[in-house]
SESE-678809 format. One record per atom (N, C-alpha, C, CB): residue number from 1; x, y, z; residue in three letters. Coordinates in steps of 0.1 Angstrom, whole numbers, plus 5000, padded with zeros to 4 digits. Glycine has a CB too. Example, Ala and Ser with C-alpha at 12.3 -4.5 7.8 and 13.67 -1.06 7.14 Angstrom:
(zase 1 (5132 4943 5078) 'ALA')
(zase 1 (5123 4955 5078) 'ALA')
(zase 1 (5132 4967 5078) 'ALA')
(zase 1 (5113 4955 5090) 'ALA')
(zase 2 (5128 4978 5071) 'SER')
(zase 2 (5137 4989 5071) 'SER')
(zase 2 (5129 5000 5079) 'SER')
(zase 2 (5141 4994 5057) 'SER')
This chain:
(zase 1 (8247 5673 2510) 'UNK')
(zase 1 (8238 5665 2518) 'UNK')
(zase 1 (8240 5651 2514) 'UNK')
(zase 1 (8223 5670 2516) 'UNK')
(zase 2 (8241 5642 2524) 'UNK')
(zase 2 (8242 5628 2521) 'UNK')
(zase 2 (8232 5620 2531) 'UNK')
(zase 2 (8256 5623 2523) 'UNK')
(zase 3 (8225 5611 2525) 'UNK')
(zase 3 (8217 5602 2533) 'UNK')
(zase 3 (8221 5588 2530) 'UNK')
(zase 3 (8202 5604 2530) 'UNK')
(zase 4 (8224 5580 2540) 'UNK')
(zase 4 (8228 5566 2537) 'UNK')
(zase 4 (8220 5557 2546) 'UNK')
(zase 4 (8243 5565 2541) 'UNK')
(zase 5 (8212 5548 2539) 'UNK')
(zase 5 (8204 5539 2545) 'UNK')
(zase 5 (8211 5525 2547) 'UNK')
(zase 5 (8191 5537 2537) 'UNK')
(zase 6 (8208 5519 2558) 'UNK')
(zase 6 (8214 5506 2560) 'UNK')
(zase 6 (8205 5498 2569) 'UNK')
(zase 6 (8228 5507 2566) 'UNK')
(zase 7 (8208 5485 2571) 'UNK')
(zase 7 (8200 5477 2580) 'UNK')
(zase 7 (8191 5467 2572) 'UNK')
(zase 7 (8192 5485 2588) 'UNK')
(zase 8 (8190 5468 2559) 'UNK')
(zase 8 (8182 5458 2552) 'UNK')
(zase 8 (8188 5444 2552) 'UNK')
(zase 8 (8180 5462 2538) 'UNK')
(zase 9 (8181 5435 2547) 'UNK')
(zase 9 (8185 5421 2547) 'UNK')
(zase 9 (8174 5411 2544) 'UNK')
(zase 9 (8192 5418 2560) 'UNK')
(zase 10 (8176 5399 2548) 'UNK')
(zase 10 (8166 5389 2547) 'UNK')
(zase 10 (8159 5386 2560) 'UNK')
(zase 10 (8173 5376 2541) 'UNK')
(zase 11 (8146 5386 2560) 'UNK')
(zase 11 (8139 5382 2572) 'UNK')
(zase 11 (8128 5372 2568) 'UNK')
(zase 11 (8133 5395 2578) 'UNK')
(zase 12 (8124 5364 2578) 'UNK')
(zase 12 (8113 5355 2576) 'UNK')
(zase 12 (8100 5362 2578) 'UNK')
(zase 12 (8114 5343 2586) 'UNK')
(zase 13 (8089 5357 2572) 'UNK')
(zase 13 (8076 5363 2575) 'UNK')
(zase 13 (8073 5363 2590) 'UNK')
(zase 13 (8065 5355 2568) 'UNK')
(zase 14 (8068 5374 2595) 'UNK')
(zase 14 (8066 5375 2610) 'UNK')
(zase 14 (8078 5381 2617) 'UNK')
(zase 14 (8063 5362 2615) 'UNK')
(zase 15 (8089 5382 2610) 'UNK')
(zase 15 (8102 5387 2616) 'UNK')
(zase 15 (8103 5402 2616) 'UNK')
(zase 15 (8113 5381 2609) 'UNK')
(zase 16 (8114 5407 2621) 'UNK')
(zase 16 (8116 5421 2622) 'UNK')
(zase 16 (8130 5425 2616) 'UNK')
(zase 16 (8116 5425 2637) 'UNK')
(zase 17 (8130 5438 2612) 'UNK')
(zase 17 (8142 5444 2608) 'UNK')
(zase 17 (8142 5459 2612) 'UNK')
(zase 17 (8144 5443 2592) 'UNK')
(zase 18 (8153 5465 2614) 'UNK')
(zase 18 (8153 5479 2617) 'UNK')
(zase 18 (8162 5486 2607) 'UNK')
(zase 18 (8159 5482 2632) 'UNK')
(zase 19 (8156 5495 2599) 'UNK')
(zase 19 (8164 5503 2590) 'UNK')
(zase 19 (8169 5516 2596) 'UNK')
(zase 19 (8156 5506 2577) 'UNK')
(zase 20 (8180 5520 2593) 'UNK')
(zase 20 (8186 5533 2598) 'UNK')
(zase 20 (8190 5541 2586) 'UNK')
(zase 20 (8197 5531 2608) 'UNK')
(zase 21 (8190 5554 2588) 'UNK')
(zase 21 (8195 5563 2577) 'UNK')
(zase 21 (8203 5574 2584) 'UNK')
(zase 21 (8183 5570 2570) 'UNK')
(zase 22 (8216 5574 2581) 'UNK')
(zase 22 (8225 5583 2586) 'UNK')
(zase 22 (8225 5596 2577) 'UNK')
(zase 22 (8240 5577 2587) 'UNK')
(zase 23 (8224 5608 2582) 'UNK')
(zase 23 (8222 5620 2574) 'UNK')
(zase 23 (8233 5630 2578) 'UNK')
(zase 23 (8208 5626 2577) 'UNK')
(zase 24 (8238 5636 2568) 'UNK')
(zase 24 (8248 5647 2570) 'UNK')
(zase 24 (8244 5659 2561) 'UNK')
(zase 24 (8262 5643 2567) 'UNK')
(zase 25 (8246 5671 2566) 'UNK')
(zase 25 (8242 5683 2558) 'UNK')
(zase 25 (8228 5686 2558) 'UNK')
(zase 25 (8247 5680 2544) 'UNK')
(zase 26 (8220 5680 2566) 'UNK')
(zase 26 (8205 5682 2566) 'UNK')
(zase 26 (8201 5678 2580) 'UNK')
(zase 26 (8198 5673 2555) 'UNK')
(zase 27 (8193 5687 2586) 'UNK')
(zase 27 (8189 5684 2600) 'UNK')
(zase 27 (8176 5677 2601) 'UNK')
(zase 27 (8187 5698 2608) 'UNK')
(zase 28 (8177 5664 2605) 'UNK')
(zase 28 (8165 5655 2604) 'UNK')
(zase 28 (8154 5660 2614) 'UNK')
(zase 28 (8169 5641 2607) 'UNK')
(zase 29 (8158 5667 2624) 'UNK')
(zase 29 (8148 5671 2634) 'UNK')
(zase 29 (8140 5683 2630) 'UNK')
(zase 29 (8154 5674 2647) 'UNK')
(zase 30 (8144 5690 2619) 'UNK')
(zase 30 (8137 5703 2615) 'UNK')
(zase 30 (8129 5702 2603) 'UNK')
(zase 30 (8148 5713 2613) 'UNK')
(zase 31 (8131 5692 2595) 'UNK')
(zase 31 (8124 5691 2582) 'UNK')
(zase 31 (8117 5678 2580) 'UNK')
(zase 31 (8134 5693 2571) 'UNK')
(zase 32 (8111 5677 2569) 'UNK')
(zase 32 (8104 5664 2565) 'UNK')
(zase 32 (8114 5653 2562) 'UNK')
(zase 32 (8094 5666 2553) 'UNK')
(zase 33 (8111 5641 2568) 'UNK')
(zase 33 (8119 5630 2565) 'UNK')
(zase 33 (8110 5618 2562) 'UNK')
(zase 33 (8130 5626 2576) 'UNK')
(zase 34 (8114 5609 2554) 'UNK')
(zase 34 (8105 5598 2551) 'UNK')
(zase 34 (8112 5585 2547) 'UNK')
(zase 34 (8095 5602 2539) 'UNK')
(zase 35 (8105 5574 2547) 'UNK')
(zase 35 (8109 5562 2541) 'UNK')
(zase 35 (8100 5559 2529) 'UNK')
(zase 35 (8110 5550 2551) 'UNK')
(zase 36 (8105 5555 2518) 'UNK')
(zase 36 (8098 5550 2507) 'UNK')
(zase 36 (8103 5537 2503) 'UNK')
(zase 36 (8098 5561 2495) 'UNK')
(zase 37 (8096 5530 2494) 'UNK')
(zase 37 (8100 5517 2490) 'UNK')
(zase 37 (8096 5514 2476) 'UNK')
(zase 37 (8095 5506 2499) 'UNK')
(zase 38 (8103 5506 2469) 'UNK')
(zase 38 (8100 5502 2455) 'UNK')
(zase 38 (8101 5487 2454) 'UNK')
(zase 38 (8108 5510 2445) 'UNK')
(zase 39 (8091 5480 2451) 'UNK')
(zase 39 (8091 5466 2449) 'UNK')
(zase 39 (8093 5463 2434) 'UNK')
(zase 39 (8078 5459 2454) 'UNK')
(zase 40 (8098 5451 2431) 'UNK')
(zase 40 (8101 5448 2417) 'UNK')
(zase 40 (8088 5450 2408) 'UNK')
(zase 40 (8106 5434 2415) 'UNK')
(zase 41 (8089 5458 2397) 'UNK')
(zase 41 (8078 5459 2388) 'UNK')
(zase 41 (8067 5469 2393) 'UNK')
(zase 41 (8072 5446 2386) 'UNK')
(zase 42 (8070 5475 2404) 'UNK')
(zase 42 (8060 5484 2410) 'UNK')
(zase 42 (8065 5499 2411) 'UNK')
(zase 42 (8055 5479 2423) 'UNK')
(zase 43 (8056 5508 2412) 'UNK')
(zase 43 (8060 5522 2414) 'UNK')
(zase 43 (8065 5524 2429) 'UNK')
(zase 43 (8049 5531 2411) 'UNK')
(zase 44 (8074 5534 2430) 'UNK')
(zase 44 (8078 5537 2444) 'UNK')
(zase 44 (8067 5543 2452) 'UNK')
(zase 44 (8090 5548 2443) 'UNK')
(zase 45 (8066 5539 2465) 'UNK')
(zase 45 (8055 5543 2473) 'UNK')
(zase 45 (8060 5548 2487) 'UNK')
(zase 45 (8045 5532 2475) 'UNK')
(zase 46 (8053 5558 2492) 'UNK')
(zase 46 (8056 5562 2505) 'UNK')
(zase 46 (8053 5552 2516) 'UNK')
(zase 46 (8050 5575 2508) 'UNK')
(zase 47 (8061 5550 2526) 'UNK')
(zase 47 (8059 5541 2537) 'UNK')
(zase 47 (8055 5548 2549) 'UNK')
(zase 47 (8071 5532 2539) 'UNK')
(zase 48 (8063 5558 2553) 'UNK')
(zase 48 (8061 5565 2565) 'UNK')
(zase 48 (8069 5578 2565) 'UNK')
(zase 48 (8066 5556 2577) 'UNK')
(zase 49 (8064 5588 2572) 'UNK')
(zase 49 (8071 5601 2572) 'UNK')
(zase 49 (8068 5609 2584) 'UNK')
(zase 49 (8068 5608 2559) 'UNK')
(zase 50 (8077 5619 2587) 'UNK')
(zase 50 (8074 5631 2595) 'UNK')
(zase 50 (8073 5642 2585) 'UNK')
(zase 50 (8085 5633 2607) 'UNK')
(zase 51 (8063 5650 2585) 'UNK')
(zase 51 (8062 5661 2575) 'UNK')
(zase 51 (8070 5673 2578) 'UNK')
(zase 51 (8048 5665 2574) 'UNK')
(zase 52 (8074 5675 2590) 'UNK')
(zase 52 (8083 5686 2593) 'UNK')
(zase 52 (8089 5684 2607) 'UNK')
(zase 52 (8075 5700 2593) 'UNK')
(zase 53 (8092 5694 2615) 'UNK')
(zase 53 (8098 5693 2628) 'UNK')
(zase 53 (8088 5687 2638) 'UNK')
(zase 53 (8103 5705 2633) 'UNK')
(zase 54 (8075 5687 2635) 'UNK')
(zase 54 (8066 5681 2644) 'UNK')
(zase 54 (8068 5665 2644) 'UNK')
(zase 54 (8051 5684 2640) 'UNK')
(zase 55 (8066 5659 2655) 'UNK')
(zase 55 (8068 5644 2656) 'UNK')
(zase 55 (8055 5636 2653) 'UNK')
(zase 55 (8073 5641 2669) 'UNK')
(zase 56 (8046 5642 2646) 'UNK')
(zase 56 (8035 5633 2642) 'UNK')
(zase 56 (8039 5625 2630) 'UNK')
(zase 56 (8022 5642 2638) 'UNK')
(zase 57 (8038 5612 2631) 'UNK')
(zase 57 (8042 5603 2621) 'UNK')
(zase 57 (8030 5598 2612) 'UNK')
(zase 57 (8049 5590 2627) 'UNK')
(zase 58 (8033 5596 2600) 'UNK')
(zase 58 (8022 5591 2591) 'UNK')
(zase 58 (8027 5578 2584) 'UNK')
(zase 58 (8020 5602 2579) 'UNK')
(zase 59 (8017 5569 2582) 'UNK')
(zase 59 (8020 5556 2576) 'UNK')
(zase 59 (8011 5553 2565) 'UNK')
(zase 59 (8020 5545 2587) 'UNK')
(zase 60 (8016 5546 2555) 'UNK')
(zase 60 (8007 5540 2546) 'UNK')
(zase 60 (7999 5529 2552) 'UNK')
(zase 60 (8014 5535 2533) 'UNK')
(zase 61 (7987 5527 2547) 'UNK')
(zase 61 (7978 5517 2554) 'UNK')
(zase 61 (7983 5503 2556) 'UNK')
(zase 61 (7965 5516 2547) 'UNK')
(zase 62 (7991 5499 2546) 'UNK')
(zase 62 (7996 5485 2547) 'UNK')
(zase 62 (8006 5482 2557) 'UNK')
(zase 62 (8002 5482 2533) 'UNK')
(zase 63 (8012 5493 2563) 'UNK')
(zase 63 (8022 5491 2574) 'UNK')
(zase 63 (8017 5496 2587) 'UNK')
(zase 63 (8035 5497 2570) 'UNK')
(zase 64 (8006 5502 2588) 'UNK')
(zase 64 (8001 5507 2601) 'UNK')
(zase 64 (8000 5496 2611) 'UNK')
(zase 64 (7987 5514 2600) 'UNK')
(zase 65 (8005 5499 2623) 'UNK')
(zase 65 (8005 5489 2634) 'UNK')
(zase 65 (8017 5479 2634) 'UNK')
(zase 65 (7993 5481 2634) 'UNK')
(zase 66 (8025 5480 2623) 'UNK')
(zase 66 (8037 5471 2622) 'UNK')
(zase 66 (8050 5478 2621) 'UNK')
(zase 66 (8035 5462 2609) 'UNK')
(zase 67 (8050 5490 2614) 'UNK')
(zase 67 (8062 5498 2613) 'UNK')
(zase 67 (8061 5510 2622) 'UNK')
(zase 67 (8064 5502 2598) 'UNK')
(zase 68 (8073 5514 2626) 'UNK')
(zase 68 (8074 5527 2634) 'UNK')
(zase 68 (8086 5535 2629) 'UNK')
(zase 68 (8076 5523 2649) 'UNK')
(zase 69 (8083 5547 2626) 'UNK')
(zase 69 (8094 5556 2622) 'UNK')
(zase 69 (8098 5564 2634) 'UNK')
(zase 69 (8089 5566 2610) 'UNK')
(zase 70 (8111 5567 2635) 'UNK')
(zase 70 (8116 5576 2645) 'UNK')
(zase 70 (8128 5583 2640) 'UNK')
(zase 70 (8120 5567 2658) 'UNK')
(zase 71 (8131 5594 2648) 'UNK')
(zase 71 (8143 5601 2644) 'UNK')
(zase 71 (8151 5605 2656) 'UNK')
(zase 71 (8140 5614 2636) 'UNK')
(zase 72 (8164 5604 2655) 'UNK')
(zase 72 (8173 5607 2666) 'UNK')
(zase 72 (8180 5620 2663) 'UNK')
(zase 72 (8184 5596 2668) 'UNK')
(zase 73 (8176 5631 2670) 'UNK')
(zase 73 (8181 5644 2667) 'UNK')
(zase 73 (8196 5646 2671) 'UNK')
(zase 73 (8172 5655 2674) 'UNK')
(zase 74 (8199 5639 2681) 'UNK')
(zase 74 (8213 5640 2686) 'UNK')
(zase 74 (8223 5633 2676) 'UNK')
(zase 74 (8215 5633 2699) 'UNK')
(zase 75 (8219 5622 2670) 'UNK')
(zase 75 (8228 5615 2660) 'UNK')
(zase 75 (8224 5619 2646) 'UNK')
(zase 75 (8227 5600 2662) 'UNK')
(zase 76 (8214 5627 2644) 'UNK')
(zase 76 (8209 5631 2631) 'UNK')
(zase 76 (8206 5618 2622) 'UNK')
(zase 76 (8219 5640 2624) 'UNK')
(zase 77 (8198 5609 2627) 'UNK')
(zase 77 (8195 5597 2620) 'UNK')
(zase 77 (8180 5595 2620) 'UNK')
(zase 77 (8202 5585 2627) 'UNK')
(zase 78 (8175 5587 2611) 'UNK')
(zase 78 (8161 5583 2610) 'UNK')
(zase 78 (8161 5568 2609) 'UNK')
(zase 78 (8154 5590 2597) 'UNK')
(zase 79 (8151 5563 2616) 'UNK')
(zase 79 (8150 5548 2617) 'UNK')
(zase 79 (8136 5544 2613) 'UNK')
(zase 79 (8153 5543 2632) 'UNK')
(zase 80 (8135 5531 2609) 'UNK')
(zase 80 (8123 5525 2606) 'UNK')
(zase 80 (8123 5511 2612) 'UNK')
(zase 80 (8120 5524 2590) 'UNK')
(zase 81 (8115 5509 2623) 'UNK')
(zase 81 (8114 5496 2629) 'UNK')
(zase 81 (8103 5489 2622) 'UNK')
(zase 81 (8111 5497 2644) 'UNK')
(zase 82 (8106 5477 2616) 'UNK')
(zase 82 (8096 5469 2609) 'UNK')
(zase 82 (8094 5456 2616) 'UNK')
(zase 82 (8101 5467 2594) 'UNK')
(zase 83 (8082 5454 2621) 'UNK')
(zase 83 (8078 5442 2627) 'UNK')
(zase 83 (8067 5434 2619) 'UNK')
(zase 83 (8073 5445 2642) 'UNK')
(zase 84 (8065 5422 2623) 'UNK')
(zase 84 (8055 5414 2616) 'UNK')
(zase 84 (8056 5415 2601) 'UNK')
(zase 84 (8041 5418 2621) 'UNK')
(zase 85 (8068 5413 2596) 'UNK')
(zase 85 (8071 5415 2582) 'UNK')
(zase 85 (8063 5405 2574) 'UNK')
(zase 85 (8086 5414 2579) 'UNK')
(zase 86 (8059 5409 2562) 'UNK')
(zase 86 (8052 5401 2552) 'UNK')
(zase 86 (8060 5400 2539) 'UNK')
(zase 86 (8038 5406 2550) 'UNK')
(zase 87 (8058 5390 2531) 'UNK')
(zase 87 (8065 5389 2518) 'UNK')
(zase 87 (8062 5401 2510) 'UNK')
(zase 87 (8060 5376 2511) 'UNK')
(zase 88 (8051 5407 2511) 'UNK')
(zase 88 (8048 5419 2503) 'UNK')
(zase 88 (8055 5432 2507) 'UNK')
(zase 88 (8033 5422 2503) 'UNK')
(zase 89 (8062 5431 2519) 'UNK')
(zase 89 (8071 5442 2523) 'UNK')
(zase 89 (8085 5441 2515) 'UNK')
(zase 89 (8074 5441 2538) 'UNK')
(zase 90 (8087 5431 2508) 'UNK')
(zase 90 (8099 5430 2500) 'UNK')
(zase 90 (8101 5441 2490) 'UNK')
(zase 90 (8100 5416 2493) 'UNK')
(zase 91 (8112 5448 2491) 'UNK')
(zase 91 (8114 5460 2483) 'UNK')
(zase 91 (8127 5466 2486) 'UNK')
(zase 91 (8102 5471 2485) 'UNK')
(zase 92 (8131 5476 2478) 'UNK')
(zase 92 (8142 5484 2481) 'UNK')
(zase 92 (8137 5496 2489) 'UNK')
(zase 92 (8150 5489 2468) 'UNK')
(zase 93 (8142 5499 2500) 'UNK')
(zase 93 (8138 5510 2509) 'UNK')
(zase 93 (8147 5522 2508) 'UNK')
(zase 93 (8136 5505 2523) 'UNK')
(zase 94 (8141 5533 2507) 'UNK')
(zase 94 (8149 5546 2505) 'UNK')
(zase 94 (8146 5555 2516) 'UNK')
(zase 94 (8147 5552 2491) 'UNK')
(zase 95 (8156 5562 2521) 'UNK')
(zase 95 (8153 5573 2530) 'UNK')
(zase 95 (8153 5586 2522) 'UNK')
(zase 95 (8163 5574 2542) 'UNK')
(zase 96 (8146 5596 2527) 'UNK')
(zase 96 (8143 5608 2519) 'UNK')
(zase 96 (8142 5620 2529) 'UNK')
(zase 96 (8130 5606 2511) 'UNK')
(zase 97 (8147 5631 2524) 'UNK')
(zase 97 (8145 5643 2532) 'UNK')
(zase 97 (8141 5655 2523) 'UNK')
(zase 97 (8158 5647 2540) 'UNK')
(zase 98 (8134 5665 2529) 'UNK')
(zase 98 (8130 5676 2521) 'UNK')
(zase 98 (8131 5689 2529) 'UNK')
(zase 98 (8116 5674 2515) 'UNK')
(zase 99 (8138 5699 2524) 'UNK')
(zase 99 (8138 5712 2530) 'UNK')
(zase 99 (8134 5722 2518) 'UNK')
(zase 99 (8151 5716 2537) 'UNK')
(zase 100 (8144 5727 2512) 'UNK')
(zase 100 (8141 5735 2500) 'UNK')
(zase 100 (8142 5727 2487) 'UNK')
(zase 100 (8151 5747 2499) 'UNK')
(zase 101 (8147 5715 2489) 'UNK')
(zase 101 (8148 5705 2477) 'UNK')
(zase 101 (8147 5691 2483) 'UNK')
(zase 101 (8161 5708 2469) 'UNK')
(zase 102 (8146 5682 2474) 'UNK')
(zase 102 (8146 5668 2478) 'UNK')
(zase 102 (8160 5662 2480) 'UNK')
(zase 102 (8138 5659 2468) 'UNK')
(zase 103 (8161 5653 2489) 'UNK')
(zase 103 (8174 5646 2491) 'UNK')
(zase 103 (8170 5631 2492) 'UNK')
(zase 103 (8181 5651 2504) 'UNK')
(zase 104 (8178 5623 2485) 'UNK')
(zase 104 (8175 5609 2485) 'UNK')
(zase 104 (8188 5601 2489) 'UNK')
(zase 104 (8171 5604 2471) 'UNK')
(zase 105 (8186 5590 2496) 'UNK')
(zase 105 (8197 5581 2499) 'UNK')
(zase 105 (8196 5569 2490) 'UNK')
(zase 105 (8197 5577 2514) 'UNK')
(zase 106 (8207 5562 2489) 'UNK')
(zase 106 (8207 5550 2481) 'UNK')
(zase 106 (8198 5540 2489) 'UNK')
(zase 106 (8221 5544 2479) 'UNK')
(zase 107 (8192 5531 2482) 'UNK')
(zase 107 (8183 5522 2488) 'UNK')
(zase 107 (8190 5510 2496) 'UNK')
(zase 107 (8174 5516 2479) 'UNK')
(zase 108 (8182 5504 2504) 'UNK')
(zase 108 (8187 5492 2511) 'UNK')
(zase 108 (8176 5481 2508) 'UNK')
(zase 108 (8189 5494 2526) 'UNK')
(zase 109 (8181 5469 2504) 'UNK')
(zase 109 (8172 5458 2500) 'UNK')
(zase 109 (8166 5451 2513) 'UNK')
(zase 109 (8179 5448 2491) 'UNK')
(zase 110 (8153 5450 2513) 'UNK')
(zase 110 (8146 5442 2523) 'UNK')
(zase 110 (8139 5430 2516) 'UNK')
(zase 110 (8136 5450 2531) 'UNK')
(zase 111 (8142 5418 2520) 'UNK')
(zase 111 (8136 5406 2514) 'UNK')
(zase 111 (8129 5398 2525) 'UNK')
(zase 111 (8146 5398 2507) 'UNK')
(zase 112 (8117 5396 2524) 'UNK')
(zase 112 (8109 5388 2534) 'UNK')
(zase 112 (8105 5375 2527) 'UNK')
(zase 112 (8097 5396 2539) 'UNK')
(zase 113 (8111 5364 2532) 'UNK')
(zase 113 (8109 5351 2525) 'UNK')
(zase 113 (8112 5340 2535) 'UNK')
(zase 113 (8117 5350 2513) 'UNK')
(zase 114 (8105 5329 2534) 'UNK')
(zase 114 (8108 5317 2542) 'UNK')
(zase 114 (8117 5308 2535) 'UNK')
(zase 114 (8095 5310 2546) 'UNK')
């Protein structure tokens, strides 16, 4: 199983970025998938997830109304659209999957700064 996140970079406050996670060996449409992040000096936190094959999305309070998680079953990818970015969104973002065990991708850096 491999998960590869990409799409991070530098954005200005109020700007947008779209993260993508390409997945192989794991069916994103059938199991739990999530985005987590870790800011410097802070613990890793969950940002958004689908808990299983159901398409009900969950978000941490700080990103509600700004971020949108989606998954493309045909391409076996997971996305995170991030709008109205704030400096406090600066972190390394990780994609994650879970079926019988956890699967982690390498992170992608998101920096929000003017």
